[in-house]
C-alpha angles and dihedrals in degrees: 000000000000124000094268093051092047091050091050093046093053092038091234118187122230089257092052092048093050091044090055095041092056092055093043089052091048093051091049094049093045089056089057093048095047092045089051092051095044093048092046092050092049091050097051096083092051090045091051092055092049092046091051090055091051093047092048090054092047095048093045090052090055094042098048104019117101093208092074092053088076096058105029124080115223097345091181092058091047094055091044088057092039110034113209095245092051092045093051091050092049093049092047093048091049092051092048090048090052090049092050091047090053092049091048094047093048091048094051094045091050094045090047090051092051091049092047091054091046093051091052094047093047087055087052090050091056089049090055094047099041113008090168089070088067095053092101089059098041096046088066090062123091114254120196120215088236089060090059096052111116095353130116119226090257092051092048090048090052092050093050092045090053090051091048094050090050087056093043089055087069094050126091125276089248091056091051090049090050092056092045092051090049089062099034109042110180125201116266112283093010118153130162095215142042123261094019135105124172110249116187093186092053090049089050091052092051090047089053092046091053090050093048093049091052099038105018141034105280099109096086093045094064124204130263119247094003092171091059092046092053089049090049091054091049093048091048089062088053089048091054089050088051091053091056091045091049094049102038105018096236114160138197122256103211094204092052093044093051091048090052091049092052092050096045 
């Protein structure tokens, strides 16, 4: 069965379908991220050996090639201060470090993007289950008389919610989380999984790091404990799912989730 047939068989509501689709999409994207990191890590040793060969050739060309005598001041003194073996090791280490920084940055940006999309869609799920809980947000928005013509209150509410979510899509991840928490308030210290606690400040730091990589100069600096940060972003998506489950009782349909994963 495809996703539509499964949804019809289990008589899933639009909220239930979206709730399941978000998690299926997250699982699919996380597989890509983890595969990328595992493959990159496994390739680093082979890359190091190839880089060392290239650096040896480069350094030998400078050391023994007469062409560089014309452009380098006191080449002999330079290599006395920086022995070839040490120079090759430093250059290789720097290149590997840059490669790892690029892998870490790409992983965090991708994981952040997946989480951002999940946060928005979980907000949409709450709007499908209980649109009245968004009235305090929607009532602040301008409504033209022409918008009201021929529409029931529920239809008008749905239209304005759709417009609001389109705007929210352009807001930060933290803003989306704020709206989600406003609808799904967990007890103090609540968490749906072991070894995880929601940390807004940590999320804000990762949000800033993502922005600086894309718009600033943070790519070459790398980030400490990237593996743990990627895991934190993934678990935060599960935490958001748990919030919606806790508040509205929505559950995952494994068959539907797997079908979504296979089609993503």
